[in-house]
C-alpha positions, 0 to 999 in steps of 0.5 A: 789812023796815024799819030799826026791824025790822032794828035790833031783830033785829041789836042783839039778835043782838050782845049775846053779843059782850062784846069791846066796849071803850068807849074807849082812843083819843084822836082829835081832832075834824076841822075841820068834822067831827062828834064826837071820841073821848076817852081818858077813856072813852065814857059808859056805859049798861047793858042789863037783862042787865048788858052794856054798850051804851054804843056803838051795838052792832050786827051788819051781818048775822046771815045767816051761812054757818057752823054753829057749835054755840054761836052763835045766828046759825048757819045751821041756826037758825030765827031771823029774819034781817036785813042792813043796807045800809052807808048804813042803818048810817051813817045810824043812827050819825050820827042816834043821835050827833047826838041823844046816844044814843051816842058811838061804833059797835061794828060786827060781822057774821056771815059773808055769802057770803065773808069778803072780801065781808063785810069789804068792807061793814064797811070801807065803813061805817067809811070813809064815816063817817070820809072823807065824813061826817068822823065823829071818834067811836069806832069798833070794827070786827070783822075777819073771819077769812079777809079779805084783808090789804088790807081788814084794813089799811083797817079798821086806818086807819078803826077805833079798835079791832078784834077777832078773836074766838078763841071756843074756847080750844083748836083741837081743840075749836073744830074739833069745835064749829065745823068750818069754823073753826080757830085758824090762820085766826083768828091770821092777821088778829090777827098781821097787824094787830099787825105793821102797828100796830108799823110805824106806831108805829115811824114817827116821821113827822109825817104818819103816820096813826093805825092802830088807836090803841086796839089789838085785843081778843078774846073766849073762851067759857068752859065750852062745851068742857073747857079748864082755867083754866090753859090759858085764862090761858096762851092769854091771856098769849100774846095779850098778849105776842105780839099785843100785845092790849089786852084779853082778854074772857071770856064764860060759856057760855050754852046758847042751842042744843040741840046734842049737841056742847055740855055740858048746863048745868042750873044758871046759866051759869058767871058766877063762873068768868068773874068769877075769870078776869077777876080773874086777867087783872087780876093779869097786866095790873096786878099783875105776876103771871105766868100760871103763878104764878096757876095751875100743874099742881097747881092747874089751875083757879081757886078759885071760893070765893076771888079768885085773889090770895087763893088765891095767897097761901094757897098761899105761906104762907111769904111772909106776913105781911109788914111794911108798914113795910119790904116792897118795892112788889112785895111790897105788890102781892101782899097781898090787899086792897091795890091798886095805888093803895094800894101806892103810897100805902103806899110813899111815906107810910111815909117820913114815919112809921109807918102805922097801921091807920086810915091804911090804911083811908083809903088804900083797903086792904081790911082784911077781907082784908089783915089776915091777911097783914100784920104791923102794931103794931096787929094784934089779939092775936086775929089773931096766933095765926093766924100765930105764925111764918107764916100757917096757910092753912086757918084763914085760908081758913075766916075768909075764906070765912065773910065775908058775901057780897053777893047776886049778881042772876040776870042771865038771869032775867026780863030783856029786852035793851034795846039794841033799844029805842033809839028811831029818829030821827024822819024 
């Protein structure tokens, strides 16, 4: 099998792994070296199915020893198998980079033989790129559960970011769908890398090398098992607090295998639920929401008709409407339609006079949502009857749901993944 055939197989097999970040670190170009990683981000391209393929996103191998029910690369599937040699991957990365096809590498792999053997091959690719070819571009390297700490340590020295996918949110469901895996084996490398990164961060020595400057990420499959959104957000919060995770990714379950252990999906993959989880994750990371504020035991799942911020506001009508002239910054952040940037502009701009509705629009406030939750001298009388003292959640909910919604294209209809269409460099 030549390199082109391997690329077609292994780039296509990598498309279901969405824990792919394009940047997050800054690595200076070495003297006489090739390329650099910039914290401003890597240029993005997009495949036909909507996945980001700004990096050379590929597997080392899809010849897996495991038989996970949800994975396209499981050993019982009758699919073409291929495995790159480290030299083939190194040459591909360098030649693609020189031709400006890519600006970095996202390298994952199925488990070949043993976790240590697989991790050794992955580390060899990253190490040779850095030390032999002096490659300064971005590298995202998968960490294989079960690999030795020594290999994980080396991966952290040569990669910008690493990820270990938790896959299924609950340990019980993971062992049912993937009997050869468990959460303990997945959390162990996460904890090891997090601890080593903290040690390097605390080392103020001028000559201390970088260790995973872009941190860690992970991915959860949503909809393959029966966890609630509250359980998923609880787990995500634990990753951010304990493993200092940079990002948790969610992937709506796509039925690619016929297995009685998996749910039957007769409509579309749960893309709306995936989107709502990302919105909730954003509230946790940038809007100072706690996971148990967004959802609780009485409301264990996100509202698919409304974004989580609006749903939270409607569950707390006693807090609205707020006066944008006097509300503090933290409260402004909780108003639907007001983002981090616009909240800062409001907090600073009102010191110089009253802020009018037209000014709010210029600040980026989405008034079609925010107008139901703020009190303002310019508020139309037709809106004020929705909240004589406090807002009326049912009336506001009806108004917001009836807003015209943009049409979402079906990402999985008549699409062909374009990652494997990258042209190989001329020999």
